[in-house]
Each structure stands twice: as C-alpha cells, then as structure tokens.
C-alpha positions, 0 to 999 in steps of 0.5 A, a space after each residue: 432105649 427109653 427117654 423122658 423129656 420135660 420142662 421146668 421153670 426156675 425160681 428166676 423164671 427161666 425154662 429148663 428142658 430136662 432129658 432122662 435116657 434109660 438104656 436097657 440090656 436087650 437080653 435081660 430087659 433090665 436097665 443098665 445105664 441112665 443119663 440125665 441132660 439139661 438145656 436152658 431156654 435159648 440153648 441149642 444142645 443138651 448138656 450131660 449132667 449125670 451118668 449112672 450105671 446099674 449093677 445087679 448082685 448075683 444070686 449068691 451075693 443076694 443070699 449072703 445079704 439076706 442071711 446077714 439081715 435081721 427082720 
C-alpha cells in the first residue's frame, strides 16, 4: 500500500487534508484499487470520498482493440 497526504486551502480559507491510498497486487506489482479521503481542519477522522477499482484487459482483449483501431 502506498499513500500520499497533502493539505489545501479552500477559497473560504479553510484547510482540508487529503489522503490518497493506492493498493498494489503483490503478485503483479500493479495498482488494484485507490481510495481518496478528506478531512477538514478541526475534524479528527478522514471521510472516504471515492474508491476506484483498476481492471486490466487481457492480452486477447488488447489485441482486438488494436486490430479495430485505425492509426
């Protein structure tokens, strides 16, 4: 798991802490899921804002895509 945390200021001047987590498949070393959290100044816990699941196409699916593409 990898994480990144940063703080931004809103237009109203409030501080918002952001956290982005990336979960990696240990077999392939590829990202498999990300989660984004925010926390306003003064709050004790982060709130989950989004979850994204990364799906990879098979070799056959990628070959079909390339065959159908015009370059």
